[in-house]
Every structure is written in structure tokens, then in C-alpha cells.
N, C-alpha and C positions, 0 to 999 in steps of 0.2 A: 613635229609635222604629222598630220593625220595619216594613218595607215589604213586606207580604205579596204585593202585586200583582207585585212585581219578582222574587220568588223562583221559580227554575226548578229548583233542585237543593239537596241537603242534604249537608253533611259532618258525620258524627257522631264524637264521641269514644267510646271504649269503656269503659275502666276508670274506675269512679267515676260514670259517667253511666248506661249501660245496665244494668250489673251490680250497682249498689248504690244507685240512685235518689239520686245526689248526695252520698252519704256517702263521705268519703275512706277509702281502704282501711285506713289506719292505725287509724282509729276503729272500723271493723268488726272488725279483728283484736283490738283492745283489748277490745271487748265479748266476744269469745270467751275472752280471758284471764280476764275477770271471771266469765264463766259457768262456766269450768272451775276457777276459783279457783287460778290460778297466782299464787303469793305474791310479786309484785314491784310496785313503784309504777309509775304511768303514766310518770313521768319516765324511769325506768330502761328501761321497755318501749320508749319512743321511741328511745332510744339503740340498743337491740337491733334495732328496726325499720329504722333508717337503715343499720346494719351489714348487715342482710340484703338490703336493696335494692341496696346498692353491690356486695355479693358476687355477687348474681345478674346484675347489669348487666355486671360486669367478667369474669365467668367463664361458660363455656358449660356451665352446669349444667342449665338448662331445654332439653329437646330438642324438635324440631319436632312429635313425636307426643304430647307431654304435654298432657293436658286441664287444666282449671283446678284440679281437685282435686290433681293432681300438683304444680302450681305452688304452691298453698297449702301443701302438705306440705313442699316444699323451702324455702319462706319460713319456715315454723315451725321446721324443722330448723336453719337458720342462726341464727335468733333464740334458740332454746333452748340451742344449743351455746354461743353467745356469752354468754348469761346464766350458764351453768355455768362457762365458762372464766374469767369475770370475777368469780366469787364471789357472784353474785346468787342463784343456786340451788345447792343442795348437789350434790356429785359423784355421789351415788346417786339423783338425780332419775329418776323413771320417764319416760325420754325418749320412748318410743313412745306412752305414754298422753297426754302433752301434745301431741306433734306430730300424732298422728292426731286427737286431740280438736279441736285448732285447725282442721285441714283440714276435718273433717266439719262443724263448726259453721259455718264461713265459707262452705263450699260450699252448704250448705242455705240460708244467708242469700242468697247470690247466685242460687240457683235461684228463690227467691221473688220477688226483684226482677225477674229476667228474665221470669218467667212473666207478671208484671203489665205489663212493657214490650212484650211481643210483639204484642198486639193493636194497640197504638199504632204500632209499627214497620210492621206490615202495612198499616195504612191510609195511613201516610205514603208507603210504597213504591209504593202504587197511584197516588199523585199526582205523586211526584217521583223522579228517579234519585237514588240515595244512595251515598255513598262513606264508608268508615270510615278515619279517620286516628288512629293509636294509637301511644303508646310501649309496646312490648311486647317479648317475649323471643324471638321467632322461631317461636312456636307459636300465633299468634292464629287461624290457619285451623283448627287442631285444637280450639281453645276454642269457636269459632263453631259448628263442626259438632256438638260435644257438646251445646251449648245450643240447637240447631236455629235458628241465626241466620244461617246462610250465605246463604240465598236473598234476603235483604233488601238486600244491597250489591252493586253492580255491580263494585266493585273495593275492595281493601284496601291502604292505605299504612301499613306497619308499620316503626317506627323502626329495629329491628335488621336489617331487610332493606334498607332504602333508605339507611341510614347517616346519617340526620338525625333528631334528637330534638327534641320540644317542650322548651322554648318557641321554638326556632328557627322563624321564619315560613316558612322554605323548605319545611318538611314540609307546610304547608297549601297552598303553591303547587303542590306535587305533587298534592294532592287536587283542587285547582281544575283542573289539567290533565287529570286522569282524568275529570272531569265534562264538560270541553270547553265550559264556560260562562264568562261574565265573572264576576269576583269578586263584583261587586255583585248578581249574580243567584243567589248562593249564600249560604245561612245555615249557620253553624257552631254546633252544639249541643254543649255540654260542661259539665263540672262545675268545672273549674279556671279561675279568673280569670287567673292568671299564665300557665298553659300552653295555654289554649284561647282565651279572650276577647281578650287583648292581642295575641298574634301573628296571630290571625285578622283582627282589625280592621286591623292593619298591612298585611295582604295586600289589604284592601279588601272583605272579606266582611262580611255582616251577622252578628249574633251573638245567640244565646240562651243565657243563663247559667242552668244548673240549680244554684242556690245552696243548698248543703247545708253540713254541718259539714266544714270544710276542715282542712288541716294547721296553718295559722297563723290568728291572729285577722285579721279584715278591718279595713281602715282606715275604711271608710264612704265612701270616695271612688271605689269601683269602679263602673264603668258598663258597660252592654251595651244592645243595641237592645231586648231583652226579658229580664226576669228572672223565673224561676219557682222554686217551692219543691218541686215534685213533678213527676215524669215525666209523670203523667197530665194535667197542665195543657197539654201539647202538643196535646191534642185540641181544646181551646177556642182555643188560640192559632192553630192552623192550620185551624180551622173544619172539623174532621173530622166526618163523619156516622157 
């Protein structure tokens, strides 16, 4: 159970937490495929998604100045090219129509989620020092600036910069160090049970799980100090006025 009286600082996850209200980004992008009517099955899409994520993680394709629309466009390009190369889409597919359509749709989705999250982040930042700990591509500062989120976090721990990725608990240890507090005085808020809740608990932090639609089915055995289904529930959980 969350011990609110002990909390003196907050570590936030970014992707899937602040920018999509708990929805795994694979699910958001799949919704864009459905909206644009890209003719592939969800199973095939998931293969393309994994290929795209691995490609962006292994290669310096995302540049530090890229905002989130650029990231989404690059994700879409790697996915659609894979679908064409593997025969799931015809060779004469309108590449630009699909990749731009995916980026535009998903960026608008993210804007909506972030606009709703900002008032909550503002109130939390008035009460607690906050640090962002994220698996990202080296451009998180540009993304935060684009979405007017930079001022809420006293520092950012980004996986591609520090050389440690979730679910390695060491990346949360770096976040704890940035706050200069004891782990038990810090709560980690994130959408991923495997990548946020488990490693944060191993470090000794309290945990709030924004439980949305994830990549895999849940077992039913997952635990956290508090579980919420919507970002707005943080207002009640932290007794924000």
C-alpha cells in the first residue's frame, strides 16, 4: 500500500505513461493502422513493430533534435518498409501516405493525452521534486520541449544517454541519485509492470502502476503499492487540490 506520508520525490516514466495514458505504444500505433485502413493483420503488425523498435534501438536513426512526430514517422517508415519487403503490402504501396498518416494520427493522440496530463504534472511538481527515467532514443529533451513538459522535471535519465535500459534496476538507482533521497521516500509512476514496477521495487522505491493495455496479457499476479487505470487518478491518490 502506498505510504503517502513518506513520499518526498517522484520518478516518472515517460512513454506509455505521460504521452498515452497507460496505453502501450504498439496499441496506439495499431489503432492508427486501423484508422488509416492499412490492410494487414494485427499479428503481422506486431512483427513489423518489433522489427521497427529493434532497428531504431540499434541504429542512430533518431537524432537529438527530432521531436516526437519525427520519431513516429521513423517508426512508421521502418514498419511499412518491412511489410513491403516481406510481402505483406504490395511493392507499389503509397509509402508516404501510410507513414505520414501514422505519424499524424499518433502525434495527435499523444497531444491529447499530454494536454490532459499537464495540469496533474503541474500540481505534482508544486509538491515534489520530479525526475524522468525513460528508455528513449537520445532526443527526449527535444520531445519534452515540443510538448511543453521540460519545466516539470529537475533532471532526466535517458537510457541511450546513460547506457542503461529498463528493466535494469540500475537506471532507477540513477533516478534516485538525482533526487538525493532515500529510495523509500520516492515513488515511481509508470505504465509497464515489467519495466517500471518490478525494477523500481527492487531498488526500494514505492510504486504506482498506471495499468492500461500492455504488450502482453497480465498474469493476475502483478502487484504495486497503488494501481490506477487513468492518469487523472493521480489527483486523488496524491490528494491534489
